[in-house]
Every structure is written in structure tokens, then in C-alpha cells.
N, C-alpha and C positions, 0 to 999 in steps of 0.2 A: 554579576560580578563574581569573580572567583575569590574564595578566601585565600589569604596570603599563604596559609600552610598547605594549600592544595596545588599551588603553582609548581609546575615541573620545569626542569631545565632542558627538556627535549625540544628541539626546534620544531616549529609548526610548518616551516617552509622546507619541504624535503625534495623538491624537484631536482633531478640529477640527469642532465642530458648525456652524461658519459655512459649511463646504463642503456640497455637496449630498449627500444620503444615498446610500450605495452599495447598490444592490439585492442581495438574496440570492436565488439561483435555487432553485426547488423541490428539496428533498432528502429522502432516506429517513431521515435522522437529524436531529432538531431540535437546533440549537445555541442556547443562551441568548443573548439580546440584551444587549450590554454597556450599563451605565448611563453617565451622563455623569461625566467626571472634572472636577470643579469647581475643582480647583487650577490648571488650565491657563488662561493669560491669554485665549486665544482663546475659550474656553468661557464665561469671565466676561463677555466682550464680547457673546457670544450671549445671555446672560441679560439684559443691559442692553437689548438689542434687543427681547426678549420683553416686558419691562416697558414700554418706550416704546410698543409696539403695544397692549398689553392693559390697562394702567392707564388707565381712562377718566376723563374730567373731567366736571364738571357741564354743560359746554357741548356735549359729544358727544351726538349723537342715539342712543338705544339701538337696537341691531339688533333687527329683528322676525323671529322664527323662525316659519315657517308650520306648519300641521298637514299631515302626509303621509297620504293615503289611497291606497294603491297607488302608481300613477305620478303621481297628481294632488297638488297642494299648494294649500292654502287658508289664508288668514289669518283667524283667528277673532276675534270681538269679545271673547270671554273669554280673557284672556291672563295668564300668571303673570309678575310683574316680578321681576327679579334685581338686588338691591342689593349694593353692595360693602361687606362688613362692615369691611374695613380702612379705609374712609373714612366710618365712622359711619352707614352706610346712607343716605348723602346723594347717592350717584351710582348711577344705573341703568345696568347693564351691557347688558342685553338684555331682551326680552319674548318669551315662548313661547306659541304658540297651544295651547289646551286642547280636547280632544275631548269632545263630549257623547255621550249614550247612543246616539243614532241613528248618529252617525259611527263609534262603536266597533263597532256591528253591521256596518256596511259593511266596516270594516277586518278583522273576523273572517271575513266572507264571502269577501273577496279572498284571505286567507291560506289558507282551506279549499279554495278552487277552484284555487289555484296557477296562474293564467293563463299565467305565463311558463315553466312546466314545470320548476321547480327540482327537484322530486322525481324527475324522470326523468334528471337528470344523473348521470354516473358519479363514483365516488370520485376517479378520476384528474383529472377536470375540476375537481372541487371543491378538490382539493389544490392545483392550480395557481392557482386563484382566491384561495384563502386566503393563499398565499405572496405573491401580488400585493397583497392587502389589507395584509399585514404590512409590505411595503415602503412602501406609502402611509402607513401609521401611523408608520413610522420617519421619513419625510419630514415628517410633521405634528408631530413631537415638540414643537417650540417652541410652536406654536399650542395644542396640547392642554394643555401645562403652563400657558400663559398663561390659557386658559379656566378651568382648575381653580383657579388663583390668584384670578381675578376672581369666579368664580361660587360656589366652595365654600371659599375661604380656605385652600387647601393651600399649603404652602411649596414652593419650587422643587424642593428635594431630594426631598420626598415625592411630588410630581407626576411627577418624572423616573422614579423606580423603577416607578411605575404604568404609564407608557408602555412601558417595557421588558417588563413582565409582560403587557400587552395584546398586544404583538408576539409574545411567546412563545406565548401561547394560540392566536393565529391560525396559527402554524406547527405547533403540537404536536398539535392534536386530529385533523386528517386524517392526520397521520403515525401517531398511536397507533391509528387505526382500521384501518390496513393489516393488523395482526395478525389482526383478526377477518375482514376481507375475504378473507384468504388461506386461511381454514379451508375445506376442500373439501366438508364434509358439512352445511353449514347455508345457509339462505337468509336474506338480510338486506334489510330494507325500512325506510324511514322510518316513524315513527308517524303523522305528519300535521303538525299545527301545535303548536309549542312556545311557551309564554308565558314570557318572562324578566322577572322583577321584581327590579330591582337597587337597591343602597343608595346613600346620599349619601356615605358615608365613603370608598368606593373608586369614584369616579364614572367611571373609565376602565377599569381592569383587570377588575373583576368583571363588568360588563355585557358587555365584549368576550368574556370567557371563556364566559359563558352563551350568547351568540348564536352563537359559533363551535361550541360543543358541539352546539347544535341544527342549525345549517346543515351541519356536517360530515357528518351522517348523511342529508342530503337533506330534512330537515324545513323547512317554512316557519316563520318566527319573527316574533313580535310582541314588541318590547321596550318595557316600561313602566318607565323609569328613575324613581328617586326624583325627585319634582317639583323639589325644591330644587337638584338637580344635573343636570337633564336637558339643558341646552345642550351639555354635554360629549358626551353620547351622540349628539345631533344632528350634532355635528362629526365624530366618528369613524365614524358610519354612512356618511358620504360616502366614506370609504376603501373600504368594502365595496361600495357601489354602483358606484363608479368602477372597482373591480377586476373587476366582472362579476357581482355578486350582484344579481338583479333587485329593483327596489323593491317589487314585490308579494311577494317572498320574505322581505324584511326591512323591517318597518314599525316606526317609532319614535313613540311617543305619550305624552302625559300626559293625565290624565283627572281628573274630579271623583270623589268617593267612590261615587256612585250608578253611574256608568259603569264604574268599576273593578269593582264587583260583577258587572256584566253580563259583563265580560271574564273574571273568575276562575271564573265558573260556566258559561261557554259550553260546550255539548257538543262543539264543534269543537276545543277545546283538549285535546290528548291527553297533555300533560305540562306541569307548571309547575316552573320553576327559580326559586327565591327565595333571595335573600340579604337578611336583615333581622331584625327582632325575633322572639323566640320567640312572643310573643302574636300577631303577624301570621301566622306559620306555622300556629299552632293555629286561628286564625280561618278561614284559607283551607281547611285540612283539614276543619274541621267544617262549613263551608258547602258544600263540594263534595268529600265524602269519597272518591268513587270515582275521581277523577282523580289519577294518580300525582303526588306532590310530592317534589322533591329540594330540600331547604332547608338552607342553612348559616345558623345563627341565632346566639343570644347566646353570650357568654362571661364568666366571672368567673375570670380567669386569674391563677395564682399562681406566683411564684418562691420556692423554698425555699433559704435560705442556711444551711448547717450550719457548725459550728466548723472543719470540714475544708476550707472554701471559701477561695478567694483573695478577700479582702474588697474590695480596690481594683478588681479585675476585675469582681467581682459588682456593685459600685455602678455602674460604667460601663454594664454590661448592663441593670441595673434602670432607670436613669433614661432610657436610650434607649427601652426597651420601654414604660415608663410614660407618657412625656411627648411622644414624637414623634407627629406628626399631632394634637397637642393632646389626647392620650390617647383619641382617638376610634376607634381600631382595635378590631374585635371580638376581636383577638388580644392587645390591650394588657395589660401587667402592671398589675393593679389591686390585688393583694395581695402583700406581701413577708412571708414567714414566716421568722423569724430565730431560730436556736438561742440559748438564754438567755445564754451566755457572751459571744456577739458582740453581742446585743441590748443588754446592760447596759454595753458598752464605750463610754465617752464619746468616745473617738477615732473609733470607727465612726460614732457618731451625728453627730459634727461633719463627717466626710467626706461622709456621705450628704446632709447639709444643704448643704454647700458645692457638691456636684455638682448638686443640684436648683436652687439659687439662681443658679448660674453660667450656666445655659442662657439664651441670649438669647431674649427674648420680645417679640412685637409684630407689626406689620403685615408681611404676606408680601411687600410691595413693597420691603422691605429684605432683601436676600438673606442677610444674616448671621443673621437670626432663625431659630431652630430650632422655636419654639413659636408658632403663629399663632392666629387666632380659632377659636372653636367654631362649629359650624354654626347653633346656636340660643342665644338668651339666655333662652329660656323652658323651661329644663331642670329640671323640678320635682324629679326624683330626685337630681340633682347638688346642687341647692340644699339639699335635706334632709340630704344627706351632709355638707354644709359646716357643719352644726351638730354640736357635740360631745356625745357620750353620756358617761355616768358612767365615769370611769377613763381617758377619752381626752384627749389633749392635741395641740397642734400642734408638730411639729418644724419645719415650714415653714408658717406660716399662710396662708390664702387671700388673694389680692390681685388685684383686677381692675384692668386697666391702661387701659381705655377707658370712655367715658361710657355706652355702651350695654351694657356687661358681656358682650361676646363674648370678650374676651381675658383669660383667667385664667392667672396665672403658676403654674408647677409648685408643687403643694401636697402636703405630707406629713403624714398624720395618724398619731399615735403611740399605742400602747396599745390598739389595736382588738382586741376579743374576738370569738370565733366567733359569738355570738348577735347581734352588733350589726348595725345597718342597712347600714353601709358594708362589712361583711364579706360579706354574702350578695347584695347588690343590684348588678346590672350598671349601671355608671355610664359615661357618655360624657363624659369630661373629664379634664384633667390632674391627677388626684388619686390618690395612692398611700396605701394603708392598711398600716401595719406592725404585725405580730402577733408576740408572743413565743411560742416553742414550746420544749418541754423536750428534744426529740430528733427525729430524722428520722421515725421511725415515727408519732409524734403529728402531725407535719406532713402526712404522706401521708394519714392518716385525716381530717384537717380538710379537705384539698383534695378528697378523694373524697366528703366529705359535702355538697359543693355540688351544685346541680342541673345545673350545666353541666360540660362536658368538652371544651373546644376546644383551647387551648394550655396548656402547663405547663412550668415550668423548674426545674432543680436547679443550684445552684452548690456543687460539692464536688469535691475532688481525690481523695477516697477511692473506690477502685474498688468496694469492697463496697457502699458507699452508692449509687453510681451504678447498680449492678445491682439492688439492692433497689428503688430508686425507679422505674426504668424498667419493671420487671415488675409493679409494684403500682399505679401511678398510672393513673386512668381518664380519658384524654384522647386526642384524635386526633393531635395534633402535640406531640412532646416535644423539649425542648432542654436540653442539658447544657453548662454553662460558656459560654453565649452568650446573646444576646437571644432573646426568644420571639416576635418579630414578623418580618415580611418573608419569608414563605415564597415560594420560587421554583418556577415551573412545572417539573415533572419532577424537580427536585432534592428538593423537600419537598412532595409532593402534600398538599393542604390540606382538612381537614374534621374535624368533631368527633364526640363521643359524647354520650350522655345527651341533655339538652335543647338541646345545641349543634348537633344534626343531626336532620333528618327525612328519612326515605327509607332507601335500602339500604346506608348506610355506605360508599358509594363516593366517593373523594376527587376534588375538582376538581384538574386539573393532574396526574392520575395515569393509569395505563395502561388503566383500565377505565371511565372516566367516560362516554365517548361511547356505550358499549354500553347505557347506561341509556335512551337516547333512540331506540333501534332496536327493531324487531320481529325477533327472531332465532328461526328455527324450523328443525327438521330438514328436510333436503331430502326430497321425497316418495320413498319407497322406500329411505331411508338404511339402509345395512347396517352402520353403525358399531357395534362392540361397546362399549356404554357402560361396562362394567366395566373394560375395558382403558383406555378413554379417560379415565375419571375418575382412575384410578391414575396414568396418565402425566401428565395435566395437573397433578395435585396435586404430583407430584415436580418437574416442570419449572417451574411458575409459583408455586404456593401454599405449598409446604412450607418454603422457605428464605428467610430474610431476605437482602436484598442491597443493595449500594451500587453503583448503576450509573454514578455520576458520578466516583467515585474522585478527589475533590479531595485535594490534599496539605494536611493540617492540619485538615480538617473532614470528618468522616464523616457521610454522609446515608443512613440505613438505611430501607428501605421493607419492611414485613412485614405478613403476614396473621395475624389472630388468630381462633381459634374463638369462636363465640358461647357465652354461658353456657348457653343452652338454646333450643329452638325447638319449635314444634308444627305438625304438618301436619293441617289439617282436610279430611277427605274428604266428598264429597257422592255421592249414589247414582249419578250418571252418570260418576264418575271411575273410571279403570281401575286395577286392581291393579298393572299393569306400571308406570304412572306413579308410584304410591306406592313401588314397589320402587326405582325410579331415584332418587327424592327421598331415601329412607332410606339408600341407598348413598352418595349425594353428601354427606349430612350426616355419616355415619360416616367417610367419607374425610377430611373436614375437621375431625374430632374435635369436632363440635358435637352434643351430646345431643339426640335427637329423640323426641318423643312423637307418636303418631298417634291422632287423635280422629275418631270417626265416629258417625253417627246410630244409635240403637236401631232394629232392623229392617233395618239395612244392615250386617249382621255381616261384618266382614272378618277375624275371628280365624283361621279356617282358612286363608285365603289368605295372611295376612301374619305369622302367628306365627313363621315360621322366620327372619324378618329381624332379630330381636333388639332391636326397639324396644318400649318400653311401649305397649300398645294401650288406648285409653280409649273405652268406649261411653258417649255422653252426648248429651242433646238439644242443639239449637242454643242454647237459653237457658242451659243449664249450661255449654256451651263459652264463650259470651260472657262469663260471669262469671269463668271461669278464664284468659281471655286475658292478664290483667294479670300472670300468673305467668311469662310467657315473654318472652324478649328479642325474638323475631321470629316472625311467623306465615307459613306457607307454604300455598298452595293449588295445585291442578292447572290452574287457569285463572282468568280475571277475572270470569266469570259466576257470581258468588256473591251471597248475600242482602245487600241494602243495609244491613240492621242490623249486619252484620259489619263493613262499611266504617265505619259510623257509630261503632260501639263502639271500633274501632281508632283512629279519629281522636280520640275522647274520651280515650283512654288514651295518646295519643302513640306508638302502635305502628305498625310497618311491616308490611304484607302483601305478600309476594313472590308475584305472581299469574301470572307468565309460565309458559306450559306448559313442563314439563321437556323438555330436549333431551339428545341422546346425547353431544354434544361437551362434554367436561369443562372446556375452557377457558372456555366460556360458562356452563355449569350451576353450577360450583362457586362462582361469584361470589355466589350467593344465601346461602351458608352461612358467610360469614366477615365480619369487619370489617377495615378497613385502618388502619395506623398508620405515622406517619413519626417517626423519631428522628434529631435532628441533634446532633452531638457535636463541639464544638471542642476537639480534643485537643492542640493545640500550646500551649506556654507562652511567650507573648510572642515567637512565631516559632521557638522551639526545639522540636524533636520528639524525644522519647525513644523511645516505643514506639507503633506503629500498632495501635489496638485491634482485636480480632477482630470480624467482622460477626456479630451474633446477634440 
């Protein structure tokens, strides 16, 4: 405590966005970028300046964005027009040139040939360039926010946190790669060209994360942002080009459907990063099953409120999670499952109603509005959910505020049952469905019955309920007594389970993400003892949950979980030694492994001592049994196409990297990652700091 006579009148909050950005030099530890403090008068003036520049009028000529083909730019006849939803689609913000099939082929060819030699750069060079890009993104913050407001209808506050996240990604991924680069016994090389397909709901942060993950490893990158949000990507790409990323190494395009298919099926593309709909991921995987896909897809995310929860605190967290960004986050709270005694309490119902109806709604050009327009007014799923089914009623009925029906005020549907349309369907809009449950166990079962497993929340002060919930719920990002949106790079690595994720279960913004886009192999003649290496890596990296941020008042735990089960399919050319390495790695991670091989390729004598079930079966028999395993492993990528096709049809991931002796690399294939965020303070008071587990 300060003595009263030592207190000064100098403000401690000095952030001033009107000043030039202070660059951050390259560092070995990434520090998260601070968001804007909008309470400060100077920052409010900064917002007014953004609006003056970016709110276009009907007399303003729209900017024309060219198509980039390597270092060349060309203005195309076919362009997408961007209309301002907050001005009833009557003002055109800009137009963006669209690539046709022939132009896409040129773009792919440039990326594959890498004429500027990006693949030959060192990690140290790339680290320096990414920090420079981060500084340029920081300098661009106001324009990026303005562009998001105008093009995608983001509010200033939602746009601001996205810029911070983009800056974090630019600094984090080369930093996180250093731990792999320092391994003495492996060779690391880029895969080639990475295609990043990014969404409209996070038009800045998510595509930046994707391109940096690709570029950090020395890959060339083609970014295909969601067409409706692409001008934001064109803007931030300049930060990377100006920082030293060659234009041939980072190309940004929008296409028509036919040209997009050429892009997603091109042999030159060695990995696809997608954030988008589950159906989009399935379509890409089934059209091009042999190309690795890392996809963060849909969510149907629930918060459970038990009788042991703080109701006022829960309501605050629920409305922020359900209605910010107009309910269009893949992590948004779409379902609220409430224990009966609370559900039936009229006082609780009134408070929830008050909280939802008190949120300011309308144009993003009014900085006081918290809920802006939706990206589309042609949302068939949402419109269907705005009809009542039997037993349902409106706690807060739907209300559109503009003539084109982009702006929907927060809506709360009451009495939703597990079989109902709005219970099971992913909806992009500010609508919350409230469900009555008898107890926490029933709530867990209902949440786990959903096809998705992205984010999930619990509002309860009961420690036994917290423990039961976090060890039973099937989702990638768990949140206790706080909102379930707004994951921060490195603090809460992000990615789901079940149909919310395609690929190896490795989280964006986490320590292992960049390794997915590299070829990591044993150094020729490596003498590493893999038995020792696996045991050591498991103990040092994978065995223990940890909180590396150590924030006071909020615990952020990152942990590795074993898989339910896994199968290794061997082919006649595969070595028994590779099979033994894989079996030991799976056993080390506590993931049950079955080994499957062809009749006539009998491995029983060679592998019987390793303690895994051995299965002799034809390829056709194996393909039928693949559905029974959480993940499939092979000794290499040269496997029958029908195996890739069947895995794509079943939404299964095949880990095809040749096994390596270094456990820090190899064990990643046998686990899934989970983040748990726990706000353990009570209105600023801290009683006990919970154990990390």
C-alpha cells in the first residue's frame, strides 16, 4: 500500500494511439501485444480519426484493388464490390480484382518455383523479418480496424483485439520454431507451398496466423481470404512485403469457384491451412485427400451454469460470449445449459433478459455499439432458427434494426430441447438458446453429444464440479468462470476436437503448430537412442500440464491428452524398426495402438514382443475398420490412394511422417492438445491459487 503522502496525480494509464507506434526489437520470448484502452480521451480521438478516414460517402470513388501475380499487379475486369452494411449497402467502399483459372495457375507456378529464394532463408533472417512485419502491423492498427469496420462490419473493439492477435502471431511462430531448430539430431526443411484459406469472421488475425505459420518455416504461401473480407488481407500483406517477405513468397488472391478448385487440388500445394465451415473442410479433403489439411472448423459451443455458479457473473460472461461480433465467432456461446433451480428462477430470467437487451446495437460507425451487422442477410440456417419449435418461447424475441436485415439485436430463445434445430445447428448470428438440465452430469452428456468440440464453458464455484467437467468435456478450449471467446496467442492456444478440427490436433498459437508445415527427418547417421529420447521428451514436454503465463487471477493451463486409440497400418516395404519406434512412442504417450498388416506380410514374430495387438487383414478389411480409431499412423506418405480417400470420407487424420528418433518431434503424433482457462478470482479477490493439473 502506498502512503497517502506519496501518491502522485500522474496517470498510470498513458497509452496514446495518436503517437507513432514504438517498434519492438526481435526477441527470444514473445510478449503479447496490448489492446487499446478505449477509456482514454486520446484513444477516443484516435477512433474518431479512423471513422473520418474510413466511413465512405456515396460521393467517394471506391478504391480499386489489383490482382497480384508474383511481383506484378493487374486490374481485372471481374471485380468484387464491397458495400457498407452499416449504410444499407448504398456506399461502395472498394472493389477487388478476381483471379481466373489461368491466372491462378501462374500464381501457383511462381509459388512453386520461389524465384526470390524464400526457402533458402535462415530461421534467424525470417525471425527478424516477422518482427519487422509485426511492427508494421502495429503501425497500421487504425487503418486495419477502419478497413474491418467498412468491409466486414466489425465493431472497433472487436477489430482492435484482432490486430493485437495478428501482431502476436507474427512474433510468436518464428520464436516457437527455435525449439525445433535447436534439436541437434534432425534436419528441418520447408514443405514447399502452403495454401491458406481464411474466414470472414476474423479477417485480420486468422489469415495472419496462417501465413506466418507457413512463412516461418520457409514455405512460400498463397493466401485465399474469404472473398467478402479480402481487402483487409490485401492491406496487411503490405506489412509483410514491406518488412522483407518477397511478393513471390506471399501472394494474396480471390477467385471464382472454378479457379478455387484448381488451387485446392494443385500438386504444388503441399499443405492446406483452412479456417472455415466443416462442410468446406470435408469438401477439400474429399476432393484432394492426399494433401495434408489443417483445418479449424465449426463450433456449437455451450456454457453450463449450475446451481453452484455465480449467476450475475455468469450472465455477464454469457452475453459477451454469445453476442460480441454479432454472435459470428466460431467460438461464440450458442447454447446456455442451466440447472433447473436456476432456470426456473424468475429473477435469473429477468437479469438475463436485461443483460441481453441493454447491449447497444447498430452501426459500427457509432463507437458505443457493441453488436454490429452480420456479414450476410441471406443466412438460411439462422432464419430457420428464428422460428419457434414446440415448447420453445422467446425470452428476448428477434428484432432487426435496419431495412436490409443485417443488424439483429441480441435474441434469446427459451425452452430449447436437445433434439431441436437450434440446439444442434451451428448458427452465425446473435442468438442464444437456453436449455434446462437436471444436473451437471446431464449437461456434460448433452454437450458431448454434439458433433463439434471447439470451446466450452462452465460457470460453477464448486471445485468438485470444476474437476468433473474439465476431465469429461470433449472440446479443445475449456473456460471456467469466464467468457469462452477471445483466445490469446500462446496464452490459450486455439483449436478443437471432433468435427471442429481436421488434422493432427495441433493448436494454432501453440508451441507445436509450426512443426506441421515442415519436413523433419533424422540427420543421416543419427545415433540418437530413441528409447531414451522418447522418455525424456515425454517427461519434459508432454507429461505435465503447465501454465507458462502465470497471470494473477487467471490460470491458463496447456496440456496434452492421450488419444482414445490409434492404428498403425504397415505395408510390405515398411521396416520393423519403424514399427517398433511408433509402438514405443504411442505407449509412452499412453495412447493404445493396434498394428495392422497384410496377410502374407506376417509381422507376428518380429513384433509380438512389443505388446500391441497385432491384426492381419486385407487392405479392404482395414479400410472398413478405420472408423473404429481416433487416428491412423503410417511409416510414410506413399500409401494407397483409397486409404486417403476413406480417411477423408470418415473425417479421419493419417499421420504419414516417417518416424524420427527425437521424441520432441515424434510424440506430437500420438496426443491431442487442450487449453483450460480458469478465472479464479472473485471480483478481484483471490483466496486460493488452484493447482495446475
